[in-house]
Every structure is written in C-alpha cells, then in structure tokens.
C-alpha positions in Angstrom: 31.6 -44.0 -5.7 29.5 -40.7 -6.0 26.1 -40.3 -4.5 23.2 -41.3 -6.8 19.5 -40.9 -6.4 17.0 -38.5 -4.8 18.8 -35.7 -3.0 22.3 -36.3 -4.4 22.4 -33.0 -6.1 21.1 -30.9 -3.2 23.3 -28.3 -1.6 23.7 -28.3 2.2 21.2 -26.1 3.8 22.1 -23.1 5.9 20.4 -22.1 9.2 18.7 -18.7 9.0 18.3 -16.6 12.0 15.0 -14.5 12.5 17.0 -11.4 11.4 18.1 -13.2 8.2 14.5 -14.0 7.2 13.4 -10.5 8.0 16.2 -9.0 5.8 15.3 -11.4 3.0 11.6 -10.2 3.2 12.6 -6.6 3.2 14.9 -7.2 0.2 11.9 -8.8 -1.7 9.8 -5.7 -0.7 12.5 -3.5 -2.1 12.7 -5.6 -5.3 9.0 -5.6 -5.8 8.8 -1.8 -5.3 11.7 -1.2 -7.7 10.1 -3.4 -10.4 6.7 -1.5 -9.9 8.6 1.7 -10.5 10.3 0.6 -13.7 6.9 -0.5 -15.1 5.0 2.5 -14.0 4.1 4.0 -17.3 3.2 0.9 -19.4 1.7 -1.9 -17.5 -0.8 -0.7 -14.9 -2.1 -4.2 -14.1 1.5 -5.5 -13.4 2.4 -2.3 -11.4 -0.7 -2.9 -9.2 0.0 -6.5 -8.6 3.7 -5.8 -7.6 2.6 -2.9 -5.3 0.0 -5.2 -3.7 2.6 -8.0 -3.1 4.9 -5.4 -1.5 2.1 -4.0 0.7 1.3 -7.5 1.9 4.9 -8.2 2.7 5.1 -4.9 4.6 2.3 -5.9 6.8 3.9 -9.0 7.5 7.2 -7.4 8.6 5.1 -4.9 10.6 3.4 -7.8 12.6 6.8 -9.4 12.9 8.0 -6.3 14.6 10.4 -5.1 12.1 
C-alpha cells in the first residue's frame, strides 16, 4: 500500500557540505547580478533591490571565508 498523509510526497533530503552551501550562495549572487544587468535600463527600483540582495550575500560569503 502506498504511503499516505503528511510527508508522503517529500523527496529524500541530501546532505550538503559547507562547500556545497557556499557554491549555492555564490550561484545566487551570480543570478541576482545577471538579473540586475538585464533590467538595467527600465526598472531602477528592481535593479537596486537585486544589487542590494547580491551585496548582502557577498558580505555573507566574505564572512564565511569564501
């Protein structure tokens, strides 16, 4: 009989190393920066928000020793 109820559709979780987490955060910084570059001409508020988010994550990585 198939599993039914809470958690029955969840995928098995994978273990991440510290390096994996740092790589994920760096990828997010890259994506935020790329999105800001694409919006550069038309949406200054969105560009500022994306760049601010990337800057915060950059500080987090720097403090983590990356």
